[in-house]
SERO-4910 file (N, C-alpha, C, O; in steps of 0.05 Angstrom, whole numbers):
BEGIN
 pado doro    nc1    nc2    nc3   cac1   cac2   cac3    cc1    cc2    cc3    oc1    oc2    oc3
  Unk    A     67   -365     67     42   -363     82     21   -351     64     26   -332     50
  Unk    A     -3   -362     64    -25   -352     48    -43   -333     64    -47   -338     88
  Unk    A    -53   -313     52    -72   -295     64    -97   -296     48    -96   -304     24
  Unk    A   -119   -288     59   -144   -287     45   -150   -258     39   -147   -241     56
  Unk    A   -159   -254     15   -164   -227      5   -192   -226     -7   -198   -240    -26
  Unk    A   -208   -208      3   -234   -203     -9   -231   -181    -29   -220   -160    -22
  Unk    A   -241   -185    -52   -237   -165    -73   -264   -153    -82   -283   -168    -86
  Unk    A   -265   -127    -85   -289   -114    -94   -282   -102   -121   -263    -85   -123
  Unk    A   -296   -108   -142   -292    -97   -168   -318    -83   -176   -338    -95   -182
  Unk    A   -317    -56   -176   -342    -41   -181   -362    -48   -160   -357    -43   -136
  Unk    A   -384    -59   -168   -404    -67   -148   -405    -97   -145   -421   -108   -129
  Unk    A   -388   -112   -160   -388   -141   -158   -367   -150   -137   -345   -140   -137
  Unk    A   -375   -167   -120   -357   -178    -99   -348   -205   -107   -364   -223   -112
  Unk    A   -321   -208   -108   -310   -235   -114   -307   -250    -88   -302   -238    -67
  Unk    A   -310   -276    -89   -306   -293    -65   -277   -291    -56   -259   -286    -72
  Unk    A   -272   -293    -30   -244   -292    -20   -227   -313    -35   -236   -335    -40
  Unk    A   -203   -306    -41   -185   -324    -55   -158   -323    -40   -150   -302    -29
  Unk    A   -144   -345    -41   -118   -345    -27    -97   -333    -46    -95   -340    -69
  Unk    A    -81   -315    -35    -59   -303    -50    -34   -306    -33    -35   -304     -9
  Unk    A    -12   -310    -46     14   -312    -31     21   -284    -21     20   -264    -35
  Unk    A     28   -283      5     36   -258     17     65   -254     12     81   -273      9
  Unk    A     73   -229     12    101   -223      9    105   -196     -4     87   -186    -17
  Unk    A    129   -186     -2    135   -159    -13    144   -159    -41    162   -144    -49
  Unk    A    132   -176    -58    141   -177    -86    135   -151   -100    114   -139    -96
  Unk    A    153   -142   -116    150   -116   -130    140   -122   -158    146   -143   -170
  Unk    A    124   -103   -169    114   -105   -196    137    -99   -215    151    -80   -211
  Unk    A    140   -116   -236    161   -111   -255    149   -107   -283    162   -114   -303
  Unk    A    126    -95   -285    113    -90   -310    128    -69   -326    140    -51   -314
  Unk    A    127    -70   -353    140    -50   -369    129    -22   -363    106    -19   -355
  Unk    A    145     -2   -368    138     26   -362    112     34   -375     96     49   -362
  Unk    A    106     26   -399     82     35   -413     59     16   -411     40     19   -426
  Unk    A     61     -3   -394     40    -24   -392     13    -13   -383     12      5   -365
  Unk    A     -8    -23   -395    -35    -15   -387    -43    -33   -364    -30    -53   -358
  Unk    A    -66    -26   -351    -76    -43   -330    -82    -71   -341    -90    -73   -364
  Unk    A    -77    -92   -325    -82   -119   -335   -111   -122   -343   -129   -112   -330
  Unk    A   -116   -137   -365   -143   -143   -374   -157   -161   -354   -182   -160   -351
  Unk    A   -142   -178   -340   -153   -196   -320   -155   -182   -294   -134   -175   -282
  Unk    A   -180   -176   -283   -182   -162   -258   -167   -175   -235   -157   -161   -218
  Unk    A   -166   -202   -234   -152   -216   -212   -122   -209   -213   -110   -206   -192
  Unk    A   -111   -206   -237    -83   -198   -240    -79   -170   -229    -59   -164   -215
  Unk    A    -97   -152   -234    -96   -125   -224    -97   -125   -194    -82   -110   -180
  Unk    A   -114   -141   -182   -117   -143   -153    -90   -153   -141    -81   -143   -121
  Unk    A    -79   -173   -154    -53   -184   -144    -31   -163   -145    -15   -161   -127
  Unk    A    -31   -147   -166    -11   -125   -169    -14   -105   -146      6    -96   -135
  Unk    A    -39    -97   -141    -44    -77   -120    -36    -89    -93    -23    -76    -77
  Unk    A    -44   -114    -88    -36   -127    -63     -5   -127    -60      5   -121    -39
  Unk    A      9   -134    -81     38   -135    -80     49   -108    -74     69   -105    -59
  Unk    A     38    -87    -86     47    -59    -81     43    -51    -52     60    -39    -39
  Unk    A     20    -58    -41     13    -51    -13     32    -66      6     42    -55     25
  Unk    A     36    -92      1     54   -108     18     83    -99     15     98   -100     35
  Unk    A     91    -91     -8    119    -80    -12    123    -54      3    144    -50     15
  Unk    A    102    -37      3    103    -12     19    106    -18     49    123     -6     62
  Unk    A     90    -37     59     92    -45     87    119    -58     93    130    -53    115
  Unk    A    129    -74     75    155    -87     79    178    -66     80    196    -68     96
  Unk    A    177    -46     62    197    -25     62    196     -9     88    217     -3    100
  Unk    A    172     -3     97    169     11    123    180     -5    146    195      5    163
  Unk    A    173    -31    146    183    -49    167    213    -52    167    226    -54    188
  Unk    A    225    -51    143    254    -53    140    268    -26    145    293    -25    144
  Unk    A    252     -6    150    263     21    153    279     30    129    298     45    131
  Unk    A    270     21    105    282     28     80    267     52     69    248     50     54
  Unk    A    277     76     77    262    101     72    260    106     42    239    115     32
  Unk    A    281    101     27    281    105     -2    259     89    -15    244     99    -32
  Unk    A    257     63     -9    237     45    -20    209     53    -11    190     52    -26
  Unk    A    207     60     15    182     69     27    171     93     12    148     94      3
  Unk    A    188    114      9    179    139     -5    173    134    -34    157    148    -46
  Unk    A    187    115    -47    183    109    -75    155     96    -80    146     95   -103
  Unk    A    142     88    -59    115     76    -61     94     98    -65     70     92    -71
  Unk    A    101    123    -62     83    145    -64     85    159    -91    107    164   -101
  Unk    A     62    166   -103     61    180   -128     71    208   -125     71    219   -103
  Unk    A     81    220   -147     91    248   -146     69    267   -138     74    289   -127
  Unk    A     43    260   -143     21    278   -135      7    269   -109    -16    276   -104
  Unk    A     22    253    -93     11    245    -67      3    269    -50     18    290    -50
  Unk    A    -20    267    -37    -30    289    -20    -23    282      9    -36    265     21
  Unk    A     -3    296     21      4    291     49    -19    299     67    -35    317     60
  Unk    A    -21    286     91    -43    293    110    -38    321    123    -16    331    122
  Unk    A    -59    331    134    -58    356    150    -47    380    134    -35    398    146
  Unk    A    -50    380    108    -42    403     92    -12    407     90     -3    428     80
  Unk    A      3    388     98     32    390     97     42    389     68     30    375     52
  Unk    A     63    404     61     73    401     34     90    376     31    100    365     52
  Unk    A     94    367      7    107    341      2    136    340     14    143    320     26
  Unk    A    151    361     10    179    360     19    180    358     50    196    343     61
  Unk    A    163    374     64    162    373     93    153    345    102    163    335    122
  Unk    A    133    334     89    123    308     96    145    287     93    148    270    111
  Unk    A    160    287     71    182    268     66    203    271     88    213    250     98
  Unk    A    210    295     95    230    300    116    220    288    143    235    275    157
  Unk    A    195    293    149    183    283    174    183    252    174    190    240    194
  Unk    A    174    240    151    173    211    150    201    199    153    205    179    167
  Unk    A    221    211    139    248    201    141    258    201    170    269    181    179
  Unk    A    254    223    183    263    226    211    249    205    229    262    192    245
  Unk    A    222    203    226    207    185    243    214    156    239    213    140    257
  Unk    A    220    149    214    227    121    208    255    115    217    260     94    230
  Unk    A    274    132    211    302    127    217    308    128    247    327    115    256
  Unk    A    292    142    263    298    144    292    289    119    307    297    116    330
  Unk    A    273    102    295    264     78    309    285     56    307    298     53    287
  Unk    A    287     41    329    306     18    329    295     -5    313    309    -19    300
  Unk    A    268     -8    313    255    -30    298    227    -21    292    214     -7    308
  Unk    A    217    -29    269    189    -24    261    178    -49    249    191    -64    235
  Unk    A    152    -54    255    138    -76    243    111    -66    234     96    -53    250
  Unk    A    104    -70    209     78    -62    198     65    -88    187     75    -99    168
  Unk    A     42    -95    200     28   -119    191      1   -110    178    -11    -91    188
  Unk    A     -7   -124    157    -32   -118    143    -50   -142    145    -42   -165    138
  Unk    A    -74   -138    155    -95   -159    156   -121   -149    145   -125   -125    143
  Unk    A   -138   -168    137   -165   -162    126   -163   -142    103   -178   -122    103
  Unk    A   -146   -147     84   -142   -130     61   -165   -133     42   -171   -155     33
  Unk    A   -177   -110     35   -199   -110     15   -190    -89     -6   -185    -66      0
  Unk    A   -190    -98    -31   -182    -81    -53   -204    -77    -73   -217    -97    -81
  Unk    A   -210    -52    -80   -228    -47   -102   -212    -35   -125   -194    -19   -120
  Unk    A   -219    -43   -149   -203    -36   -172   -222    -24   -193   -243    -36   -200
  Unk    A   -215     -1   -204   -231     11   -226   -211     23   -246   -202     46   -242
  Unk    A   -205      8   -267   -187     17   -287   -159     21   -276   -147      2   -265
  Unk    A   -149     45   -277   -122     52   -268   -121     62   -239   -100     70   -230
  Unk    A   -144     60   -225   -146     69   -197   -154     45   -179   -168     27   -188
  Unk    A   -144     45   -155   -151     24   -136   -152     36   -108   -139     56   -102
  Unk    A   -168     23    -91   -169     29    -62   -163      4    -47   -175    -17    -52
  Unk    A   -145      6    -27   -139    -16    -10   -145     -9     18   -134     11     29
  Unk    A   -163    -24     31   -170    -19     59   -161    -43     75   -164    -66     66
  Unk    A   -151    -38     99   -141    -61    115   -138    -53    145   -139    -29    152
  Unk    A   -134    -73    161   -127    -69    189    -97    -69    191    -83    -88    182
  Unk    A    -86    -47    201    -57    -44    203    -48    -47    232    -59    -34    250
  Unk    A    -28    -64    237    -16    -65    264     12    -54    261     29    -65    247
  Unk    A     17    -32    274     42    -18    273     56    -22    300     45    -15    321
  Unk    A     81    -31    300     97    -33    324    124    -20    319    137    -25    298
  Unk    A    132     -4    338    159      9    336    169     13    364    155     25    381
  Unk    A    192      3    369    204      4    396    183     -6    416    177    -29    415
  Unk    A    173     11    434    154      2    454    125      8    447    108      2    463
  Unk    A    120     19    424     93     27    416     81      5    399     94     -7    382
  Unk    A     55      0    403     40    -19    386     12     -7    382     -3     -2    402
  Unk    A      4     -3    357    -22      9    351    -36     -8    329    -23    -18    310
  Unk    A    -62    -10    332    -78    -23    311    -98     -2    301   -110     13    317
  Unk    A   -100      0    274   -119     19    263   -128     10    235   -115     -7    223
  Unk    A   -150     21    226   -159     16    199   -144     36    181   -140     59    189
  Unk    A   -136     28    158   -122     45    139   -133     41    112   -141     19    104
  Unk    A   -134     63     96   -143     62     69   -122     76     52   -114     99     57
  Unk    A   -113     63     31    -95     75     11   -109     77    -15   -122     58    -24
  Unk    A   -107    100    -28   -117    104    -55    -93    103    -73    -74    118    -70
  Unk    A    -93     85    -93    -70     81   -110    -77     87   -139   -100     85   -147
  Unk    A    -57     93   -154    -60     99   -183    -38     84   -198    -15     83   -189
  Unk    A    -45     72   -220    -26     58   -237    -11     79   -253    -23     93   -270
  Unk    A     15     81   -249     32    101   -263     56     87   -275     72     75   -261
  Unk    A     57     88   -301     80     75   -316     84     46   -307    107     38   -302
  Unk    A     62     31   -304     64      3   -298     67     -3   -268     69    -27   -261
  Unk    A     66     17   -251     69     12   -222     45     24   -208     34     44   -216
  Unk    A     36     11   -186     15     21   -169     27     38   -147     43     29   -131
  Unk    A     20     64   -147     32     83   -128     10     96   -111    -13     99   -120
  Unk    A     17    102    -86     -2    114    -67     -6    144    -73     13    159    -75
  Unk    A    -31    151    -77    -38    180    -82    -49    193    -57    -46    217    -53
  Unk    A    -62    177    -40    -74    188    -16    -77    166      5    -80    142     -2
  Unk    A    -75    173     31    -78    153     51    -94    165     74    -93    189     80
  Unk    A   -109    147     87   -125    156    110   -125    135    131   -123    111    126
  Unk    A   -129    143    156   -130    124    179   -157    128    193   -169    149    191
  Unk    A   -165    107    207   -190    107    222   -213     97    206   -211     89    183
  Unk    A   -237     98    218   -261     89    205   -262     60    202   -282     50    191
***
């Protein structure tokens, strides 16, 4: 299935382009620099965001937590260890989880990226739609989440 992705690079807006959706993981070498081709960087960020959502949907806590950088800032002033424990409990206690991403817009600036999207979260009998923003950093060839926010 193809999705449309609007990409913002600095102040230049690229026309929407079709990208294959899916939880493909980045396999770049550990010391790789950001791709010289901005479109390749956008595709890598999209793949990282979709892999994060796929891990969450699969209730694969190890893969889900691996999407976060070591310097990730948990919300509400929570420390990282307490946040991980809370996330593990909340994910594992659900019978089923579905995380869908729509209207994904990615801005890329060197080794940093921002991904904003409409998230539809379903778990057991709960279904919520919200706007979400992830701030990512390229670390040793992988795009990892450093900060996340909801709303707006």
